[in-house]
C-alpha positions in Angstrom: 162.0 -210.9 106.7 165.3 -209.0 107.0 166.7 -207.0 104.1 170.5 -206.3 104.1 172.9 -206.7 101.2 172.0 -210.1 99.8 168.8 -211.7 98.8 167.7 -215.3 98.9 164.9 -216.7 96.8 162.3 -218.4 98.8 160.0 -220.6 96.7 156.7 -221.1 98.6 154.2 -223.6 97.3 150.6 -223.2 98.2 147.7 -225.7 97.8 145.6 -223.3 95.8 147.5 -220.1 95.3 151.0 -219.1 96.3 153.5 -216.3 96.3 157.2 -216.4 96.1 159.3 -213.5 97.3 163.0 -212.6 97.4 164.6 -211.5 100.6 168.1 -211.6 101.9 168.0 -214.0 104.8 169.9 -217.1 103.8 168.5 -218.9 106.8 165.0 -218.5 105.6 163.1 -221.5 104.3 159.8 -221.9 102.5 156.9 -224.1 103.5 157.1 -227.8 103.1 157.7 -228.7 99.4 159.5 -225.4 98.7 163.2 -224.7 98.1 165.5 -221.8 99.1 168.6 -220.6 97.5 170.8 -217.5 98.1 171.0 -215.0 95.3 173.4 -212.0 95.2 171.8 -208.7 94.7 174.0 -208.2 91.6 172.8 -211.4 90.0 171.1 -211.2 86.7 167.3 -211.2 86.9 167.2 -213.1 83.6 169.2 -215.9 85.1 166.9 -216.1 88.1 163.8 -216.2 85.9 165.3 -219.0 83.8 166.3 -221.0 86.9 162.8 -220.6 88.4 161.1 -221.8 85.2 163.4 -224.8 85.2 162.5 -225.4 88.9 158.8 -225.5 88.0 159.3 -227.9 85.1 161.6 -230.4 86.9 159.5 -230.5 90.0 156.1 -231.1 88.3 155.0 -234.8 88.6 151.9 -236.8 87.8 150.2 -240.2 88.6 148.9 -242.9 86.3 145.2 -243.6 86.0 145.6 -246.8 88.1 146.9 -244.7 91.0 150.5 -246.0 90.8 153.1 -243.2 90.9 155.4 -243.5 87.9 157.8 -241.0 89.5 158.2 -239.8 85.9 158.9 -236.2 85.1 157.1 -235.0 82.0 158.5 -232.3 79.7 156.8 -229.0 80.4 155.7 -226.5 77.8 156.9 -223.2 79.0 155.9 -219.8 77.6 157.3 -216.4 78.6 156.1 -212.8 78.2 158.7 -210.1 78.9 157.4 -206.6 79.7 158.8 -203.3 78.5 159.2 -200.9 81.5 159.6 -197.1 81.1 159.7 -194.4 83.8 156.6 -192.4 84.7 156.5 -189.1 82.8 155.9 -186.2 85.3 156.0 -185.6 89.0 155.1 -188.4 91.3 153.6 -187.9 94.7 153.1 -190.8 97.1 151.8 -191.2 100.7 154.0 -190.8 103.8 156.8 -189.1 102.1 157.6 -186.1 99.9 156.8 -182.4 99.9 154.4 -180.2 101.9 153.3 -176.6 102.0 151.8 -174.7 104.9 148.1 -175.6 105.4 146.8 -173.4 108.1 143.2 -174.5 107.9 140.5 -176.0 105.7 140.3 -172.7 104.0 143.3 -173.7 101.9 141.0 -175.8 99.7 138.5 -173.1 98.9 138.7 -171.3 95.5 139.0 -167.9 97.2 142.5 -168.8 98.4 144.5 -167.9 95.3 147.6 -170.1 96.2 145.5 -173.2 97.0 144.9 -176.2 94.7 141.7 -174.5 93.4 142.9 -170.9 93.5 143.0 -168.4 90.7 146.8 -168.8 90.2 146.5 -172.4 89.2 149.3 -173.3 91.6 150.8 -176.5 90.2 153.1 -176.9 93.2 150.1 -178.9 94.6 150.9 -181.7 92.1 153.9 -182.5 94.3 152.3 -182.1 97.7 151.6 -185.4 99.5 150.7 -184.1 103.0 149.8 -180.9 104.8 151.8 -179.3 107.6 151.4 -176.4 110.0 151.1 -175.3 113.6 148.3 -175.2 116.1 148.1 -172.9 119.2 148.2 -174.7 122.5 145.8 -172.1 124.1 143.3 -172.7 121.3 143.3 -176.4 121.6 143.3 -176.3 125.4 141.4 -173.2 126.4 140.8 -174.2 130.0 141.9 -176.8 132.5 140.7 -180.2 131.3 138.9 -178.6 128.3 140.0 -179.4 124.8 138.6 -178.0 121.5 139.6 -180.0 118.4 137.0 -178.4 116.2 139.2 -176.4 113.8 141.9 -179.1 113.7 139.2 -181.7 112.8 138.0 -179.6 109.9 141.5 -179.3 108.6 142.3 -183.1 109.0 139.0 -184.0 107.2 139.7 -181.6 104.4 143.2 -183.0 103.9 141.9 -186.6 104.1 139.4 -185.8 101.3 142.4 -184.9 99.2 144.3 -188.0 100.2 146.7 -186.1 102.4 147.7 -186.4 106.0 148.9 -183.7 108.4 152.1 -183.1 110.2 151.1 -181.6 113.6 153.0 -179.0 115.6 151.4 -177.5 118.7 153.2 -174.3 119.7 153.4 -172.8 123.2 155.1 -169.6 122.1 156.1 -167.5 119.0 158.3 -164.4 119.0 157.2 -163.6 115.5 154.2 -161.6 116.7 156.1 -159.4 119.2 155.7 -156.2 117.1 155.8 -153.6 119.9 156.9 -153.1 123.5 154.8 -155.3 125.8 152.1 -156.3 123.2 149.1 -158.3 124.4 150.4 -161.6 125.6 147.9 -163.7 123.7 149.4 -162.5 120.5 152.7 -164.4 121.1 152.4 -166.4 124.3 150.2 -169.4 123.4 150.5 -171.1 126.7 146.9 -171.3 128.0 146.1 -168.6 130.6 144.9 -171.2 133.1 148.5 -172.4 133.4 149.5 -169.1 134.8 146.4 -168.8 136.9 147.4 -172.1 138.6 150.7 -170.5 139.6 153.1 -171.2 136.7 155.8 -168.5 136.5 156.7 -166.3 133.6 159.7 -164.0 133.0 160.3 -160.7 131.3 162.4 -161.0 128.1 164.0 -158.7 125.5 163.5 -159.5 121.8 166.9 -159.7 120.2 167.7 -156.9 117.7 164.9 -154.7 119.0 163.9 -152.5 122.0 160.8 -154.6 122.6 160.1 -156.3 125.9 157.6 -159.1 126.5 157.1 -162.2 128.7 157.9 -165.9 128.3 157.1 -169.0 130.4 159.7 -170.4 132.8 160.1 -173.5 130.8 161.1 -175.9 133.7 158.4 -174.6 136.1 156.7 -177.6 137.6 153.2 -176.3 137.0 154.0 -175.6 133.3 155.5 -179.1 133.0 152.4 -180.7 134.5 150.1 -178.8 132.2 152.2 -179.7 129.1 152.0 -183.4 130.1 148.3 -183.2 130.6 147.9 -181.8 127.1 150.1 -184.5 125.7 147.9 -187.1 127.3 144.8 -185.6 125.8 146.4 -185.3 122.4 147.5 -189.0 122.5 144.0 -190.2 123.5 142.6 -188.2 120.6 145.1 -188.8 117.8 147.6 -191.6 118.5 147.2 -193.9 115.5 144.9 -191.6 113.6 145.7 -192.3 109.9 145.2 -188.6 109.2 148.3 -187.7 111.2 151.7 -188.0 109.5 153.8 -187.2 112.5 153.7 -185.1 115.7 156.5 -182.8 116.8 157.2 -182.6 120.6 157.0 -178.8 120.8 156.8 -178.2 124.5 159.7 -175.8 125.0 161.1 -172.6 123.5 160.4 -170.3 120.6 158.0 -171.9 118.1 158.5 -175.0 120.3 161.8 -175.6 118.7 163.7 -176.2 121.9 165.8 -173.0 121.8 165.5 -169.4 123.1 167.7 -167.7 120.5 165.6 -164.5 120.1 164.1 -164.0 123.6 167.0 -162.8 125.7 166.6 -163.6 129.4 164.8 -166.9 128.8 166.7 -170.2 129.2 165.9 -173.7 128.1 165.5 -176.4 130.8 168.3 -178.9 131.7 168.7 -182.0 129.5 167.1 -184.1 132.2 163.8 -182.1 131.9 163.9 -182.5 128.1 164.6 -186.2 128.3 161.8 -186.7 130.8 159.3 -185.0 128.4 160.4 -187.3 125.6 160.0 -190.3 127.8 156.4 -189.2 128.7 155.4 -188.6 125.0 156.9 -192.0 124.1 154.9 -193.7 126.8 151.7 -192.2 125.3 152.2 -192.4 121.6 152.5 -196.1 120.6 151.5 -195.7 116.9 152.1 -192.2 115.6 155.6 -191.1 114.7 157.0 -188.6 117.1 159.6 -185.9 116.1 162.3 -184.1 118.0 162.4 -180.4 117.1 165.2 -178.7 115.3 167.4 -177.7 118.2 167.3 -181.0 120.1 170.9 -182.2 120.1 173.6 -184.1 122.0 172.4 -186.6 124.6 168.8 -185.5 124.1 169.0 -186.5 120.4 170.6 -189.8 121.3 167.9 -190.6 123.8 165.2 -189.6 121.3 166.5 -192.1 118.8 166.6 -194.8 121.4 162.8 -194.1 121.9 162.1 -194.3 118.2 161.6 -190.5 118.0 163.1 -189.1 114.8 164.6 -185.7 114.1 163.7 -182.7 112.0 165.9 -179.7 111.1 164.7 -176.2 110.2 168.0 -174.7 109.1 168.3 -176.3 105.7 170.2 -174.5 102.9 171.0 -171.5 105.1 173.3 -173.2 107.6 176.2 -175.3 106.3 176.3 -178.9 107.6 172.7 -179.1 108.8 171.8 -182.0 106.5 174.5 -184.1 108.1 172.9 -183.7 111.5 170.0 -185.9 110.3 172.2 -188.8 109.3 171.9 -190.2 112.9 168.2 -190.6 112.5 168.5 -192.1 109.0 171.1 -194.6 110.3 168.6 -195.5 113.1 166.1 -196.4 110.3 163.8 -193.5 111.0 162.4 -190.9 108.6 164.1 -187.6 108.4 162.3 -184.2 108.2 163.5 -180.8 107.1 162.4 -177.2 106.5 164.5 -174.4 105.0 165.8 -171.7 107.3 163.6 -169.1 105.6 161.2 -168.7 102.7 162.5 -169.3 99.2 162.3 -165.6 98.1 164.1 -164.5 101.3 166.9 -167.0 100.8 167.6 -165.8 97.3 168.6 -162.5 98.9 171.3 -164.0 101.2 174.9 -163.1 100.5 176.6 -166.3 101.6 178.6 -164.6 104.3 179.3 -167.3 106.8 179.6 -166.9 109.8 177.2 -164.1 110.7 175.0 -164.6 107.7 173.1 -167.4 105.8 173.8 -169.3 102.6 171.8 -168.3 99.5 169.4 -170.9 98.1 170.8 -172.6 95.0 169.5 -175.6 93.1 172.7 -177.5 93.9 172.4 -176.9 97.6 168.8 -177.9 97.5 169.5 -181.3 95.8 172.5 -181.9 98.1 170.4 -181.2 101.2 167.8 -183.8 100.2 170.2 -186.5 99.2 172.7 -185.9 102.1 170.1 -186.1 104.8 168.2 -189.0 103.0 165.0 -186.9 103.5 161.6 -188.5 103.7 159.7 -185.3 104.4 160.5 -181.7 103.2 158.6 -178.4 103.5 158.6 -177.1 100.0 158.4 -173.5 101.2 157.2 -171.8 104.3 155.8 -168.5 103.0 152.1 -167.7 102.5 152.5 -168.2 98.8 152.6 -172.0 99.5 155.6 -172.7 97.2 154.1 -170.9 94.2 157.2 -168.8 93.5 159.5 -171.7 94.2 157.7 -174.1 91.8 157.3 -171.4 89.1 161.1 -171.0 89.1 162.1 -174.6 89.6 159.4 -176.8 88.1 161.6 -179.4 86.3 163.9 -179.8 89.2 161.1 -180.1 91.7 159.3 -182.6 89.6 162.4 -184.8 89.3 163.1 -184.6 93.1 159.6 -185.7 93.8 160.9 -189.1 92.7 164.1 -188.9 94.9 162.8 -187.7 98.3 161.7 -190.7 100.4 161.1 -194.0 98.8 160.4 -194.5 95.1 159.6 -197.9 93.7 160.5 -198.6 90.0 159.8 -201.9 88.3 163.0 -202.6 86.4 162.1 -206.0 85.0 159.1 -208.2 84.8 158.3 -211.6 83.1 155.3 -213.8 83.1 156.2 -217.6 82.9 153.4 -220.1 82.2 154.2 -223.8 82.5 151.9 -226.5 81.1 152.8 -230.0 82.2 151.0 -233.2 81.0 149.2 -234.8 83.8 146.8 -237.8 84.1 145.2 -238.8 80.8 144.6 -235.8 78.6 144.8 -233.4 81.6 147.4 -230.6 81.8 148.7 -228.9 84.9 149.1 -225.2 84.4 151.1 -222.8 86.6 151.5 -219.1 86.0 154.4 -217.3 87.7 155.0 -213.5 87.5 158.6 -212.5 88.2 159.1 -208.8 89.1 162.2 -206.9 90.0 161.6 -203.7 91.9 164.2 -201.0 92.8 163.9 -198.3 95.5 165.4 -195.4 93.6 164.6 -192.9 96.4 167.0 -191.8 99.1 165.1 -193.4 102.1 163.3 -196.6 103.0 159.5 -196.9 103.0 158.5 -196.4 106.6 155.1 -198.1 106.5 153.9 -201.6 105.6 153.2 -202.2 101.9 151.3 -205.0 100.2 152.1 -205.8 96.6 149.4 -207.4 94.5 149.5 -208.9 91.0 146.4 -209.5 89.0 145.1 -210.4 85.5 142.9 -207.5 84.5 140.6 -206.6 81.6 140.8 -203.5 79.4 138.9 -201.5 82.1 141.3 -202.5 84.9 138.8 -204.8 86.4 140.5 -207.8 88.1 139.9 -211.2 86.4 142.1 -213.4 88.5 144.7 -212.8 91.2 148.2 -214.0 90.7 149.5 -215.5 94.0 148.6 -213.7 97.2 149.4 -210.2 98.5 153.1 -209.8 99.5 153.9 -207.9 102.7 156.9 -205.6 102.5 157.5 -204.6 106.2 158.1 -201.0 107.0 161.7 -199.9 106.9 163.0 -203.0 105.2 163.1 -201.9 101.5 166.3 -199.8 101.7 167.1 -197.0 99.4 169.2 -198.0 96.4 168.4 -201.7 96.8 166.5 -204.1 94.5 164.2 -206.9 95.4 162.8 -209.7 93.3 159.2 -210.9 93.8 157.7 -214.1 92.5 153.9 -214.5 92.3 152.8 -218.1 91.6 149.3 -219.4 90.9 148.8 -223.1 90.0 145.8 -223.8 87.8 145.6 -220.4 86.2 146.3 -220.3 82.5 148.2 -217.5 80.7 145.1 -215.5 79.9 147.1 -212.4 78.8 147.3 -213.9 75.4 143.6 -213.2 75.1 142.5 -209.8 73.7 142.1 -207.0 76.2 143.7 -208.9 79.1 146.8 -207.6 80.9 148.9 -208.0 84.1 148.6 -205.2 86.7 150.7 -204.6 89.7 149.4 -202.6 92.7 150.8 -201.3 96.1 148.4 -201.1 99.0 148.9 -199.6 102.5 147.0 -202.6 104.0 145.8 -206.0 102.9 142.3 -205.0 104.1 142.3 -202.1 101.6 142.9 -204.6 98.8 140.4 -207.2 100.0 137.7 -204.5 100.4 138.1 -203.5 96.7 139.7 -200.1 97.3 142.1 -198.6 94.8 145.8 -198.7 95.7 147.2 -195.5 97.2 150.9 -196.1 96.4 152.1 -195.6 92.8 155.0 -197.2 91.0 157.4 -194.9 89.1 156.6 -196.5 85.7 154.7 -195.6 82.6 151.4 -197.4 82.5 149.8 -196.1 85.6 146.0 -196.1 85.4 143.6 -193.7 87.0 143.1 -196.2 89.8 146.9 -196.2 90.5 147.4 -199.7 89.3 150.4 -200.3 87.0 149.5 -202.0 83.7 152.4 -204.0 82.4 153.1 -203.6 78.6 154.4 -206.6 76.8 157.0 -206.3 74.1 
């Protein structure tokens, strides 16, 4: 189902249970017995609800006891319940979007780590965090030729999964951050596995910019180095492509911090674009399920080629460098998630003097909001210092809470109405049809980049499902655009309006898969509405 600027209402009739959804493809048609009509996005939902109720009434028919069709249309008894909808009070984290903090290992979740979710500082920044992020050393994961050690990474992935979080993976070949003296031990900063050099890969002496320090760096386009990097990529894909614990993987093969630049290590040069594009092609041939990411300094033709492969873009110069949020618009326009990290830690950025060029912009709340909205961010590193965003959140709690509902997708139910139609049938029988009409708006700045299933149910006071309304509705990834509204119709013939009974309500849920719903799991995606239950279902409140 496509989603552009207009919606068409597709009424689908099912023998036992059905669902009606609003899309925007005027060429769509429902199953036999249904109708389709185009509806402008700006149309009044109330008008749509009224017309749908009329459609049910005028299309209900019955037969006489003698089996002869009277072709008569009986007057339907229609009742409506309209629901009051308010925004959720507080920050709202959701999967596959939002903020992260550095998570260097499973130790983040032990009480001894004061900045962790269980630490002594009671770091409430974790209320916003939806996934973990950090780097791994290539030489630790690949200590010898053909040998791979995923032990520590697995511990971290499992710890995050236990807290309903994924992990954004970066495997670094090199970091100048630990060059603290002249010719320090190479393993402290060069994280290319030693066996690569033992096989004959070349390295070159470099100077660390702004210091008198000398060190070594790989020759990035050396054929043996390229071979080893591809062998590692192959092993990584075999192990983790499609792993639900992985949010995305940066292609970090070249340069400082794997960011595809050599700004600080004088004497080292990046490979030609043809080498970079070849590596992107290779990664794309291996990873068929997990989202890949082009690092911060991949630009020009390389960036264009990455987008053609479905590889998105991240930028690590946010706030500090003017115009950097605009560079991510190409990825957003290609319907891919955008990713960002500030140029430095929050406390450091507060010391900047705004002298451009030659300096960096100071962090301000206005620049932070502008960066998120301009780049249509789906993912953002809340802070990069060891304090895990504690200082940032302490200073900016209200702003950060509000932006948790802006970054990425954010689904808000703006209108809902339950329509029950009772139509006289044969003898004293009555045909009863319940239809739930729901209008949802994506109030975030980006689409939802994973499939979602919306479910409607009658539930009791404990949230236990009594009856399903219609069938789960698939919202394909990337189709529910930011700023747009969609209207969903859930229709169930033969189910009475049981919400008039004490303790019975209507609940809406959002699942990452239909199997999760069918197996009785709680939904993982939350609406931005008051009435959220502990199981993440949204309880609709009638007026």
